[in-house]
C-alpha positions as CSV (number, residue, x, y, z in Angstrom):
1,M,-23.4,-37.5,-20.3
2,Q,-20.2,-38.5,-22.1
3,P,-17.0,-38.7,-20.0
4,T,-15.5,-36.0,-22.1
5,V,-17.6,-33.0,-21.6
6,T,-18.1,-30.7,-24.6
7,A,-20.8,-28.2,-25.4
8,D,-21.4,-29.6,-28.8
9,Q,-21.9,-33.2,-27.5
10,A,-24.1,-32.3,-24.5
11,A,-26.4,-29.9,-26.4
12,R,-27.3,-31.9,-29.5
13,P,-31.1,-31.5,-29.0
14,V,-30.7,-27.7,-28.8
15,E,-31.3,-26.0,-32.2
16,A,-27.9,-24.9,-33.6
17,E,-29.1,-21.3,-34.1
18,R,-30.5,-20.8,-30.6
19,P,-28.3,-19.7,-27.7
20,L,-27.1,-22.5,-25.6
21,L,-25.8,-20.2,-22.9
22,S,-26.8,-16.6,-22.4
23,Y,-25.2,-14.2,-19.9
24,R,-26.8,-11.0,-18.9
25,D,-25.7,-8.4,-16.4
26,E,-28.8,-6.6,-15.2
27,A,-26.7,-3.7,-13.7
28,T,-24.6,-2.9,-16.8
29,G,-26.8,-4.1,-19.6
30,E,-24.0,-6.4,-20.9
31,R,-25.3,-9.5,-22.8
32,V,-23.5,-12.4,-24.4
33,D,-25.3,-15.2,-26.3
34,L,-23.4,-18.3,-27.3
35,T,-24.7,-21.1,-29.5
36,A,-23.5,-24.6,-28.9
37,H,-20.9,-24.2,-31.6
38,Q,-19.7,-20.8,-30.2
39,L,-19.4,-22.2,-26.6
40,G,-17.6,-25.2,-28.0
41,A,-15.2,-22.9,-29.8
42,W,-14.4,-21.0,-26.6
43,A,-14.0,-24.3,-24.7
44,A,-11.5,-25.4,-27.5
45,R,-9.5,-22.2,-27.1
46,S,-9.4,-22.8,-23.3
47,A,-8.3,-26.4,-23.9
48,G,-5.6,-25.1,-26.2
49,L,-4.4,-22.6,-23.6
50,L,-4.1,-25.4,-21.0
51,R,-2.6,-28.1,-23.2
52,D,-0.4,-26.1,-25.5
53,G,0.2,-23.0,-23.5
54,C,0.6,-24.5,-20.1
55,R,1.6,-28.1,-21.2
56,L,-1.1,-29.6,-18.9
57,G,-2.9,-32.9,-19.4
58,P,-4.5,-35.8,-17.5
59,G,-3.2,-35.8,-14.0
60,S,-2.8,-32.0,-13.8
61,R,-4.9,-30.0,-11.3
62,V,-6.4,-26.6,-11.7
63,A,-8.2,-24.3,-9.2
64,V,-11.2,-22.3,-10.4
65,L,-12.4,-19.4,-8.3
66,L,-15.0,-17.9,-10.7
67,P,-18.7,-17.1,-10.6
68,P,-21.4,-18.4,-13.0
69,H,-20.4,-16.7,-16.2
70,W,-19.9,-17.7,-19.9
71,R,-16.1,-17.4,-19.4
72,T,-16.3,-19.8,-16.4
73,A,-18.1,-22.3,-18.6
74,A,-15.3,-22.0,-21.2
75,V,-12.6,-22.5,-18.6
76,L,-14.4,-25.5,-17.0
77,L,-15.3,-27.2,-20.3
78,G,-11.8,-26.7,-21.7
79,A,-10.3,-28.2,-18.5
80,W,-12.5,-31.2,-18.6
81,A,-12.0,-31.7,-22.3
82,S,-8.3,-31.9,-21.5
83,G,-8.8,-34.5,-18.8
84,L,-7.8,-32.2,-15.9
85,A,-8.9,-32.4,-12.3
86,V,-10.7,-29.2,-11.3
87,S,-11.0,-27.7,-7.8
88,F,-14.0,-25.4,-8.0
89,R,-14.1,-22.9,-5.1
90,P,-17.3,-20.8,-4.7
91,R,-17.2,-17.3,-3.2
92,A,-19.0,-18.8,-0.2
93,T,-15.8,-20.5,0.9
94,A,-13.9,-17.2,1.3
95,G,-12.2,-17.2,4.7
96,L,-12.7,-20.9,5.2
97,A,-10.0,-23.6,5.0
98,V,-10.7,-25.7,1.9
99,L,-10.1,-29.3,2.7
100,E,-10.1,-32.0,0.0
101,P,-8.3,-35.2,-0.7
102,G,-4.9,-34.5,-2.1
103,G,-5.2,-30.9,-0.8
104,D,-1.5,-30.9,0.0
105,R,-0.7,-31.3,-3.7
106,P,0.2,-28.2,-5.7
107,F,-2.0,-26.9,-8.4
108,D,-0.7,-26.5,-12.0
109,A,-3.0,-23.5,-12.9
110,V,-5.4,-21.2,-11.1
111,F,-8.2,-19.0,-12.5
112,V,-9.7,-16.2,-10.4
113,T,-11.5,-13.0,-10.8
114,P,-9.6,-9.8,-10.0
115,E,-12.0,-9.1,-7.2
116,R,-11.3,-12.4,-5.5
117,Q,-7.6,-12.2,-6.1
118,D,-7.6,-8.8,-4.2
119,D,-9.8,-10.0,-1.4
120,W,-7.9,-10.5,1.8
121,L,-10.4,-13.2,2.9
122,E,-9.5,-15.4,0.0
123,D,-6.8,-18.0,0.1
124,V,-6.0,-18.1,-3.6
125,P,-3.9,-21.2,-4.4
126,D,-0.5,-20.6,-5.9
127,A,0.3,-22.2,-9.2
128,P,2.9,-21.9,-12.0
129,H,0.2,-20.6,-14.4
130,R,-2.0,-17.9,-13.0
131,Y,-4.9,-16.2,-14.8
132,L,-7.2,-13.4,-14.0
133,V,-10.6,-13.8,-15.6
134,G,-12.7,-10.7,-15.8
135,T,-16.5,-10.7,-15.7
136,G,-17.0,-7.5,-17.7
137,P,-16.7,-7.0,-21.5
138,G,-13.3,-6.8,-23.1
139,R,-9.8,-7.2,-21.6
140,L,-8.6,-6.2,-18.1
141,D,-7.0,-2.8,-17.7
142,D,-4.6,-3.7,-15.0
143,V,-2.9,-7.1,-14.6
144,P,-0.5,-7.5,-11.7
145,L,3.0,-8.9,-12.2
146,G,2.9,-12.6,-12.2
147,W,-0.6,-12.9,-13.6
148,L,-2.0,-13.1,-17.1
149,D,-5.3,-11.9,-18.6
150,W,-7.2,-15.0,-19.6
151,S,-9.3,-13.1,-22.2
152,A,-6.1,-12.1,-24.0
153,E,-4.2,-15.3,-23.7
154,V,-7.0,-17.6,-24.7
155,L,-7.2,-15.8,-28.1
156,R,-3.7,-17.1,-29.0
157,H,-5.2,-20.5,-29.4
158,G,-7.5,-21.9,-32.2
159,D,-11.2,-22.6,-31.9
160,G,-11.2,-25.9,-33.7
161,A,-11.6,-29.2,-32.0
162,P,-8.5,-29.9,-29.9
163,D,-6.5,-33.1,-30.3
164,H,-8.2,-36.1,-28.9
165,T,-7.5,-36.9,-25.2
166,A,-8.4,-40.3,-24.0
167,I,-10.6,-39.8,-20.9
168,H,-12.3,-42.6,-19.1
169,P,-15.4,-42.5,-16.8
170,S,-13.1,-43.6,-13.9
171,D,-10.7,-40.6,-14.3
172,P,-10.9,-37.9,-11.7
173,A,-12.8,-34.8,-13.0
174,T,-12.4,-32.8,-9.8
175,A,-9.5,-32.6,-7.3
176,D,-11.5,-34.4,-4.6
177,G,-11.4,-37.6,-6.7
178,T,-15.0,-37.5,-8.1
179,T,-14.8,-39.1,-11.5
180,Y,-16.1,-38.0,-14.9
181,G,-18.7,-40.9,-14.7
182,Q,-19.9,-39.8,-11.2
183,W,-20.3,-36.2,-12.2
184,G,-22.2,-37.3,-15.3
185,A,-24.6,-39.3,-13.2
186,L,-25.0,-36.4,-10.7
187,A,-25.7,-34.0,-13.5
188,Q,-28.4,-36.3,-14.8
189,E,-29.9,-36.8,-11.3
190,F,-30.1,-33.0,-10.7
191,A,-31.6,-32.4,-14.1
192,T,-34.3,-35.0,-13.2
193,M,-34.9,-33.2,-9.9
194,L,-35.5,-30.0,-11.8
195,D,-37.6,-31.8,-14.4
196,L,-35.2,-30.4,-17.0
197,R,-35.6,-31.7,-20.5
198,A,-34.2,-31.1,-24.0
199,G,-35.4,-27.7,-25.2
200,D,-36.0,-26.2,-21.8
201,R,-34.5,-22.8,-20.9
202,L,-33.1,-22.5,-17.4
203,L,-32.8,-19.2,-15.6
204,V,-29.9,-19.0,-13.1
205,D,-29.4,-16.2,-10.6
206,A,-25.6,-15.9,-10.5
207,A,-25.7,-14.6,-6.9
208,E,-27.6,-17.6,-5.6
209,T,-26.2,-20.6,-7.5
210,E,-22.4,-21.0,-7.8
211,Q,-22.0,-24.8,-8.2
212,P,-21.4,-25.6,-11.9
213,L,-23.1,-29.0,-11.4
214,K,-26.4,-27.0,-11.2
215,W,-26.0,-24.2,-13.7
216,L,-23.8,-25.9,-16.3
217,L,-23.5,-29.7,-16.2
218,A,-27.2,-30.5,-15.4
219,P,-28.7,-28.5,-18.2
220,L,-26.1,-29.5,-20.7
221,S,-26.5,-33.1,-19.9
222,V,-30.1,-33.1,-21.1
223,G,-29.8,-30.5,-23.9
224,A,-31.4,-27.6,-22.1
225,S,-30.1,-24.0,-22.5
226,V,-29.1,-21.6,-19.8
227,V,-29.6,-18.0,-19.0
228,I,-27.2,-16.7,-16.4
229,S,-28.4,-13.4,-14.8
230,A,-26.0,-11.3,-12.8
231,N,-27.3,-8.6,-10.4
232,L,-30.8,-9.9,-10.8
233,D,-33.4,-7.9,-9.1
234,R,-36.1,-10.3,-7.8
235,A,-38.7,-7.8,-8.6
236,R,-37.8,-8.0,-12.3
237,R,-37.4,-11.8,-12.4
238,D,-40.8,-12.4,-14.0
239,A,-39.9,-9.9,-16.7
240,V,-36.7,-11.7,-17.4
241,V,-38.5,-15.1,-17.5
242,A,-40.9,-13.7,-20.1
243,A,-38.2,-12.0,-22.2
244,E,-36.0,-15.0,-22.3
245,Q,-38.8,-17.5,-22.8
246,V,-37.6,-19.3,-19.6
247,T,-39.3,-22.6,-18.8
248,R,-37.4,-23.5,-15.6
249,V,-36.0,-21.3,-12.8
250,L,-33.1,-22.5,-10.5
């Protein structure tokens, strides 16, 4: 995987017309299909928000408290395309102290769902730039003072390729110091463990797999596509596999 992570680069073997990332909510019926080009466009908007809107760049740190979702993919890919160090915090860490190298350094931006922002168990990091990221369709109805709706703010930025940012394999991709090169190698290793190959379609249960290494980086690194299923009923999993032409299940 290239040090600079973009959907278009990582998904070259995937046919341009086919969805690279699909999100489906089994409870509400919501569905979003994104081709490699469309996901790359959302990542570009997210990069524009961070770089032009927040004035962040290499050396900046962002905290991401989001579930597997197409918007999460856009946030992460936009941050990594901008050379930022990401602290990804899964829901499983709620109520636990998050210890990581450099943990005493402030964050420059934070992205969190409204549910986790309101959860008294969560220790949501403070930052000058604070964004709520909804997991439902459309924009948020109620945004507290001091926060912005990511879905609205990201549309202020273009979907073309952002200005080039020099990113090296030795640069930190996450706040714990893990580099872009190391994450690329880990993604390839995990894809090998799953026997994921170009053209495969991976089903991800959003409630069971939060780590983006597994649901985002590994499949993109080999040109596989992803189906994220929220509120997946295990009794219906075989039906989803058949309907989505899934070849691998995480």
